[in-house]
Structures are given as structure tokens and as C-alpha cells.
C-alpha positions as a LaTeX table, in Angstrom:
\begin{tabular}{lrrr}
\hline
Residue & $x$ (\AA) & $y$ (\AA) & $z$ (\AA) \\
\hline
Unk1 & $-40.75$ & 2.18 & 2.08 \\
Unk2 & $-40.69$ & 2.31 & $-1.72$ \\
Unk3 & $-43.99$ & 1.90 & $-3.52$ \\
Unk4 & $-44.73$ & $-1.54$ & $-4.95$ \\
Unk5 & $-44.42$ & $-0.24$ & $-8.54$ \\
Unk6 & $-41.02$ & 1.23 & $-7.77$ \\
Unk7 & $-39.83$ & $-1.97$ & $-6.08$ \\
Unk8 & $-40.23$ & $-3.79$ & $-9.41$ \\
Unk9 & $-37.89$ & $-1.27$ & $-11.00$ \\
Unk10 & $-34.11$ & $-1.26$ & $-10.78$ \\
Unk11 & $-32.87$ & 0.49 & $-7.66$ \\
Unk12 & $-29.95$ & 1.94 & $-9.65$ \\
Unk13 & $-31.24$ & 2.96 & $-13.08$ \\
Unk14 & $-35.02$ & 2.87 & $-12.59$ \\
Unk15 & $-35.94$ & 0.55 & $-15.49$ \\
Unk16 & $-38.39$ & $-2.31$ & $-15.01$ \\
Unk17 & $-36.62$ & $-5.45$ & $-13.80$ \\
Unk18 & $-37.01$ & $-7.80$ & $-16.82$ \\
Unk19 & $-36.79$ & $-11.13$ & $-14.99$ \\
Unk20 & $-40.03$ & $-12.11$ & $-13.14$ \\
Unk21 & $-38.05$ & $-14.11$ & $-10.57$ \\
Unk22 & $-35.85$ & $-11.10$ & $-9.81$ \\
Unk23 & $-38.96$ & $-8.91$ & $-9.55$ \\
Unk24 & $-40.38$ & $-11.26$ & $-6.91$ \\
Unk25 & $-37.07$ & $-11.18$ & $-5.06$ \\
Unk26 & $-37.12$ & $-7.39$ & $-5.20$ \\
Unk27 & $-40.59$ & $-7.37$ & $-3.61$ \\
Unk28 & $-39.35$ & $-9.52$ & $-0.74$ \\
Unk29 & $-36.18$ & $-7.47$ & $-0.17$ \\
Unk30 & $-37.68$ & $-4.07$ & $-0.89$ \\
Unk31 & $-35.26$ & $-3.36$ & $-3.73$ \\
Unk32 & $-33.73$ & $-5.04$ & $-6.80$ \\
Unk33 & $-31.54$ & $-4.53$ & $-9.84$ \\
Unk34 & $-32.09$ & $-5.09$ & $-13.53$ \\
Unk35 & $-28.62$ & $-6.50$ & $-14.23$ \\
Unk36 & $-25.28$ & $-7.46$ & $-12.73$ \\
Unk37 & $-23.73$ & $-4.19$ & $-13.89$ \\
Unk38 & $-26.31$ & $-2.20$ & $-11.94$ \\
Unk39 & $-25.92$ & $-4.42$ & $-8.87$ \\
Unk40 & $-22.12$ & $-4.23$ & $-8.83$ \\
Unk41 & $-20.55$ & $-1.55$ & $-6.60$ \\
Unk42 & $-19.46$ & 1.46 & $-8.61$ \\
Unk43 & $-15.68$ & 2.00 & $-8.68$ \\
Unk44 & $-14.47$ & 5.18 & $-7.02$ \\
Unk45 & $-12.45$ & 7.59 & $-9.10$ \\
Unk46 & $-8.67$ & 7.53 & $-8.82$ \\
Unk47 & $-8.39$ & 10.93 & $-7.13$ \\
Unk48 & $-10.67$ & 9.97 & $-4.22$ \\
Unk49 & $-8.92$ & 6.61 & $-3.73$ \\
Unk50 & $-5.56$ & 8.33 & $-3.85$ \\
Unk51 & $-6.45$ & 10.98 & $-1.25$ \\
Unk52 & $-7.67$ & 8.27 & 1.15 \\
Unk53 & $-4.06$ & 6.96 & 1.29 \\
Unk54 & $-2.42$ & 10.25 & 2.30 \\
Unk55 & $-1.57$ & 11.79 & 5.64 \\
Unk56 & $-0.14$ & 15.29 & 6.05 \\
Unk57 & 3.17 & 15.82 & 7.87 \\
Unk58 & 3.08 & 19.39 & 9.29 \\
Unk59 & 6.82 & 19.82 & 9.94 \\
Unk60 & 8.01 & 19.11 & 6.40 \\
Unk61 & 4.81 & 19.65 & 4.43 \\
Unk62 & 5.12 & 16.15 & 2.97 \\
Unk63 & 2.07 & 14.13 & 2.01 \\
Unk64 & 3.06 & 10.73 & 3.40 \\
Unk65 & 1.81 & 7.70 & 1.48 \\
Unk66 & $-0.11$ & 5.22 & 3.64 \\
Unk67 & $-0.73$ & 2.65 & 0.94 \\
Unk68 & 1.46 & $-0.09$ & $-0.43$ \\
Unk69 & 5.23 & 0.57 & $-0.56$ \\
Unk70 & 7.66 & $-1.31$ & $-2.80$ \\
Unk71 & 9.97 & $-3.34$ & $-0.56$ \\
Unk72 & 13.06 & $-2.78$ & $-2.72$ \\
Unk73 & 12.75 & 0.80 & $-4.00$ \\
Unk74 & 10.84 & 2.32 & $-1.06$ \\
Unk75 & 8.42 & 4.19 & $-3.35$ \\
Unk76 & 4.67 & 4.17 & $-2.77$ \\
Unk77 & 2.53 & 2.06 & $-5.10$ \\
Unk78 & $-0.96$ & 2.78 & $-6.40$ \\
Unk79 & $-3.31$ & 0.46 & $-8.27$ \\
Unk80 & $-4.25$ & 2.44 & $-11.36$ \\
Unk81 & $-7.90$ & 1.44 & $-11.82$ \\
Unk82 & $-7.75$ & 3.55 & $-14.96$ \\
Unk83 & $-5.48$ & 6.34 & $-13.65$ \\
Unk84 & $-3.20$ & 7.79 & $-16.31$ \\
Unk85 & $-5.21$ & 5.94 & $-18.94$ \\
Unk86 & $-3.76$ & 2.60 & $-17.81$ \\
Unk87 & $-5.98$ & $-0.09$ & $-16.29$ \\
Unk88 & $-4.78$ & $-2.99$ & $-14.19$ \\
Unk89 & $-1.31$ & $-1.55$ & $-13.57$ \\
Unk90 & 0.58 & $-0.79$ & $-10.36$ \\
Unk91 & 2.08 & 2.69 & $-10.65$ \\
Unk92 & 4.47 & 4.70 & $-8.52$ \\
Unk93 & 2.37 & 6.83 & $-6.19$ \\
Unk94 & 4.41 & 10.02 & $-6.63$ \\
Unk95 & 4.05 & 9.82 & $-10.42$ \\
Unk96 & 0.29 & 9.35 & $-10.06$ \\
Unk97 & 0.17 & 12.37 & $-7.74$ \\
Unk98 & 1.97 & 14.54 & $-10.28$ \\
Unk99 & $-0.49$ & 13.63 & $-13.01$ \\
Unk100 & $-3.56$ & 13.97 & $-10.77$ \\
Unk101 & $-2.68$ & 17.39 & $-9.36$ \\
Unk102 & $-0.38$ & 18.95 & $-11.98$ \\
Unk103 & $-0.16$ & 17.70 & $-15.54$ \\
Unk104 & 0.72 & 14.71 & $-17.65$ \\
Unk105 & 4.30 & 13.51 & $-17.42$ \\
Unk106 & 6.16 & 13.87 & $-20.74$ \\
Unk107 & 7.27 & 10.62 & $-22.31$ \\
Unk108 & 10.59 & 9.34 & $-20.97$ \\
Unk109 & 10.76 & 11.84 & $-18.10$ \\
Unk110 & 11.21 & 11.10 & $-14.39$ \\
Unk111 & 9.38 & 12.62 & $-11.43$ \\
Unk112 & 11.92 & 13.66 & $-8.78$ \\
Unk113 & 11.56 & 14.76 & $-5.14$ \\
Unk114 & 12.82 & 18.06 & $-3.76$ \\
Unk115 & 12.29 & 16.72 & $-0.21$ \\
Unk116 & 14.16 & 13.43 & $-0.85$ \\
Unk117 & 11.35 & 11.52 & 0.89 \\
Unk118 & 10.39 & 8.59 & $-1.30$ \\
Unk119 & 6.95 & 8.11 & 0.25 \\
Unk120 & 6.06 & 11.80 & $-0.15$ \\
Unk121 & 3.39 & 12.44 & $-2.79$ \\
Unk122 & 2.94 & 16.19 & $-2.30$ \\
Unk123 & 2.86 & 17.57 & $-5.87$ \\
Unk124 & 4.62 & 20.73 & $-4.66$ \\
Unk125 & 7.59 & 18.58 & $-3.67$ \\
Unk126 & 7.81 & 16.96 & $-7.11$ \\
Unk127 & 9.39 & 18.09 & $-10.35$ \\
Unk128 & 9.86 & 16.57 & $-13.79$ \\
Unk129 & 13.38 & 15.95 & $-15.02$ \\
Unk130 & 15.61 & 13.68 & $-17.03$ \\
Unk131 & 17.75 & 10.93 & $-15.55$ \\
Unk132 & 20.75 & 13.29 & $-15.72$ \\
Unk133 & 18.76 & 15.93 & $-13.81$ \\
Unk134 & 17.99 & 13.36 & $-11.13$ \\
Unk135 & 21.64 & 12.30 & $-10.86$ \\
Unk136 & 22.83 & 15.90 & $-10.69$ \\
Unk137 & 20.30 & 16.67 & $-7.95$ \\
Unk138 & 21.53 & 13.59 & $-6.08$ \\
Unk139 & 25.15 & 14.71 & $-6.38$ \\
Unk140 & 24.38 & 18.24 & $-5.17$ \\
Unk141 & 22.69 & 16.81 & $-2.08$ \\
Unk142 & 25.46 & 14.23 & $-1.59$ \\
Unk143 & 22.98 & 11.35 & $-1.56$ \\
Unk144 & 24.69 & 9.10 & $-4.09$ \\
Unk145 & 26.41 & 5.88 & $-3.08$ \\
Unk146 & 30.16 & 6.36 & $-2.92$ \\
Unk147 & 33.13 & 5.17 & $-0.88$ \\
Unk148 & 32.21 & 3.33 & 2.28 \\
Unk149 & 28.51 & 4.12 & 1.73 \\
Unk150 & 28.53 & 1.63 & $-1.13$ \\
Unk151 & 27.21 & $-1.72$ & 0.13 \\
Unk152 & 29.87 & $-3.67$ & $-1.78$ \\
Unk153 & 32.79 & $-1.65$ & $-0.44$ \\
Unk154 & 35.38 & $-3.64$ & 1.53 \\
Unk155 & 37.22 & $-0.55$ & 2.75 \\
Unk156 & 36.52 & 2.36 & 5.08 \\
Unk157 & 37.53 & 5.96 & 4.48 \\
Unk158 & 40.34 & 5.81 & 7.05 \\
Unk159 & 41.72 & 2.64 & 5.46 \\
Unk160 & 41.90 & 4.33 & 2.07 \\
Unk161 & 43.86 & 7.19 & 3.65 \\
Unk162 & 46.25 & 4.68 & 5.18 \\
Unk163 & 46.71 & 3.00 & 1.80 \\
Unk164 & 47.53 & 6.30 & 0.12 \\
Unk165 & 50.08 & 7.20 & 2.76 \\
Unk166 & 51.69 & 3.76 & 2.87 \\
Unk167 & 55.18 & 3.23 & 1.39 \\
Unk168 & 54.79 & $-0.57$ & 1.13 \\
Unk169 & 54.57 & $-2.49$ & $-2.11$ \\
Unk170 & 51.14 & $-2.87$ & $-3.67$ \\
Unk171 & 51.13 & $-6.62$ & $-3.07$ \\
Unk172 & 51.85 & $-6.15$ & 0.65 \\
Unk173 & 49.11 & $-3.54$ & 1.04 \\
Unk174 & 46.62 & $-5.69$ & $-0.87$ \\
Unk175 & 47.21 & $-8.68$ & 1.44 \\
Unk176 & 46.87 & $-6.47$ & 4.52 \\
Unk177 & 43.44 & $-5.11$ & 3.53 \\
Unk178 & 42.12 & $-8.19$ & 1.71 \\
Unk179 & 41.71 & $-6.56$ & $-1.71$ \\
Unk180 & 43.40 & $-6.93$ & $-5.08$ \\
Unk181 & 46.56 & $-5.17$ & $-6.22$ \\
Unk182 & 44.49 & $-3.51$ & $-8.95$ \\
Unk183 & 42.26 & $-1.97$ & $-6.28$ \\
Unk184 & 45.32 & $-0.63$ & $-4.45$ \\
Unk185 & 46.75 & 0.77 & $-7.71$ \\
Unk186 & 43.57 & 2.71 & $-8.51$ \\
Unk187 & 43.22 & 4.03 & $-4.95$ \\
Unk188 & 46.79 & 5.36 & $-4.93$ \\
Unk189 & 46.43 & 6.85 & $-8.41$ \\
Unk190 & 43.12 & 8.43 & $-7.24$ \\
Unk191 & 41.20 & 6.80 & $-10.05$ \\
Unk192 & 38.76 & 5.64 & $-7.34$ \\
Unk193 & 37.65 & 7.20 & $-4.06$ \\
Unk194 & 38.17 & 10.58 & $-5.74$ \\
Unk195 & 35.82 & 12.29 & $-3.29$ \\
Unk196 & 38.04 & 11.46 & $-0.31$ \\
Unk197 & 40.46 & 14.18 & 0.69 \\
Unk198 & 42.99 & 13.99 & 3.50 \\
Unk199 & 41.58 & 17.05 & 5.23 \\
Unk200 & 37.95 & 15.87 & 5.13 \\
Unk201 & 38.07 & 12.28 & 6.35 \\
Unk202 & 38.45 & 11.43 & 10.02 \\
Unk203 & 40.44 & 8.43 & 10.99 \\
Unk204 & 38.41 & 5.77 & 12.72 \\
Unk205 & 39.71 & 3.02 & 14.88 \\
Unk206 & 38.71 & $-0.53$ & 14.05 \\
Unk207 & 36.01 & $-1.94$ & 16.28 \\
\hline
\end{tabular}
């Protein structure tokens, strides 16, 4: 047990507790604090808090984020608490990881994934690039939304091939597939669905 003289001193900083009432309370409890700031729990540094939200995936080498994930973008989120010099902000976890383990992100630059796993925060799987770099990387990996992968698309690949091979008038084709004549015009002229080639697409039967 702490000596009586020590009990009257702040358990955190060691100074004499100025308030007589708080000194008496400290004697009863066996410890006390000189102020609210000394009594308050000390915030953990960003690096330790960040590491607590990571699990290692041995097959891919990804550091999977266990914390909050944005419902729309799918990226991990991290409460800054002062990380990156910003307090009270929610930051993307992979950007925080890059700054914690590598270096500061240049102004206006993105942090991209080589593993294409949005919840991965392994700094070795991250690289800095421009928006054009990110788009080019996406195109090389064929991850961009195009053709029937686009959520707003009304047509399937095999339907586009049928449209291009059809000899009917544009108005007739448009009514058949429930799209506009302008859409049919651009498909036939290959202004849209440019990626689709006759030899690559497989015809699917309607369900």
C-alpha cells in the first residue's frame, strides 16, 4: 500500500493534491488525482490503435482491416485521433496505413492497391498515384465497369451481338430490346460497347 504522504499526492504526476476534499477521498481510496486531466485515461497513439484493427491473411499477404468499413465504398475507416495531423476526422484506413508505415502522401495524390482488396492495409500492397494512374491500373486488370457489368445496362453481351448482326430497321430493333433508337445506332456504329468483339463474347440464352 502507498504511504500516507504519497496518497495525498497525484497518482499520475506526483504533485500534492490541492483540494482538501480530494485529499481525503484519496486517503479512503488509496489513490487520487490532482486534476481532471490527470484522472482522464490517456489516449493511445494512432499506430497502436491502428495495429489492433488488423489481421494477417497468410495466403495473399494482405493486412485485413477489422474496424469500421464504409458501406458504399467498401474501404476501411479509421478515426484519426490526431493521425496525419488531423483531429476528429474519419480517414480511409489504407491511406492512414501508408502514412504510418511509409511516408506522407503528396497533396492531391491517391493511394492505390496492387492487390485490389479494398480492406487491405498492408503498406507493401499500396502505392501512390494520380487518378489517371488508378484508372490505367483498373483498365489493365479489367476491373472497370463496362458493358453488362454496368449496373444501369439494359443489355447483355449476347444481345449486343444480335443487334450488330441484325438487318432490321433501328426502330424495330429498339422496340424488341426495349431501348432507344439512339442506343441502337451507337451500338451498330461501335461508338459504345467497343470492348465487345464477336470472337470473345459467348452467346447466352435468356433465362
